[in-house]
C-alpha positions as CSV (number, residue, x, y, z in Angstrom):
1,M,125.7,77.4,82.8
2,D,126.6,74.6,80.5
3,G,128.4,72.3,83.0
4,K,131.2,71.6,80.5
5,G,133.5,74.5,81.5
6,R,133.7,74.0,85.2
7,C,136.3,76.7,85.5
8,L,134.0,79.2,83.8
9,D,131.0,78.1,85.9
10,N,133.1,78.5,89.1
11,I,133.9,82.1,88.1
12,F,130.3,83.0,88.2
13,I,129.6,81.3,91.5
14,E,132.7,82.9,93.1
15,R,131.6,86.3,91.9
16,L,128.1,85.9,93.3
17,W,129.6,84.9,96.7
18,R,132.0,87.9,96.6
19,S,129.2,90.3,95.8
20,L,127.1,88.8,98.6
21,K,129.9,89.2,101.2
22,Y,130.9,92.7,100.3
23,E,127.5,94.2,99.6
24,C,125.5,92.5,102.4
25,V,127.3,90.3,105.0
26,Y,130.2,92.6,105.8
27,L,128.0,95.7,106.1
28,H,125.6,94.3,108.8
29,A,126.2,93.1,112.3
30,W,123.4,90.6,112.7
31,E,123.0,89.2,116.2
32,T,121.1,86.0,115.4
33,G,121.1,83.4,112.6
34,S,117.5,84.2,111.7
35,Q,118.4,87.9,111.2
36,A,121.3,86.8,109.0
37,K,119.1,84.4,107.0
38,A,116.5,87.1,106.5
39,G,119.1,89.7,105.5
40,V,120.7,87.4,102.9
41,A,117.3,86.4,101.5
42,K,116.5,90.1,101.1
43,W,119.8,90.7,99.3
44,I,119.3,87.7,97.0
45,A,115.9,89.0,96.0
46,F,117.4,92.4,95.4
47,Y,120.2,90.9,93.3
48,N,117.8,88.8,91.1
49,Y,114.9,91.3,90.7
50,Q,116.2,94.9,91.1
51,R,120.0,95.1,90.7
52,P,121.0,96.0,87.1
53,H,123.7,93.7,85.6
54,A,126.0,94.9,82.9
55,A,126.1,91.5,81.3
56,H,122.3,91.6,80.7
57,G,122.3,95.1,79.3
58,G,121.4,96.8,82.6
59,Q,118.5,94.4,83.3
60,P,118.2,92.2,86.4
61,P,118.7,88.4,85.9
62,A,115.0,87.6,86.7
63,V,113.8,89.9,83.9
64,V,116.1,88.3,81.4
65,Y,115.3,84.7,82.5
66,F,111.5,85.1,82.5
67,T,111.6,86.9,79.1
68,Q,113.7,84.1,77.7
69,T,111.5,81.4,79.2
70,E,108.3,83.0,77.8
71,T,109.9,83.2,74.4
72,D,111.0,79.6,74.5
73,Q,107.5,78.4,75.6
74,Q,105.9,80.4,72.8
75,G,108.3,78.8,70.3
76,Q,107.4,75.4,71.5
77,R,103.7,76.0,71.1
78,V,104.1,77.1,67.5
79,A,106.3,74.0,66.6
């Protein structure tokens, strides 16, 4: 996120929260805060490492991020 288009940045954050609520929170009836925390943490790990995203060509965000980071670091070593 570039920080310049706050409206655009907000769209991505709102979409993340909406996905979290509908795919995780509303489907479970946790009885304690620690169960909720563990459930949300598990969903976020799934969202980042396993769930395919159309915007990334069907790849999870972590794969795209780490691939891009490795490419950037290799480019810096060469320069």
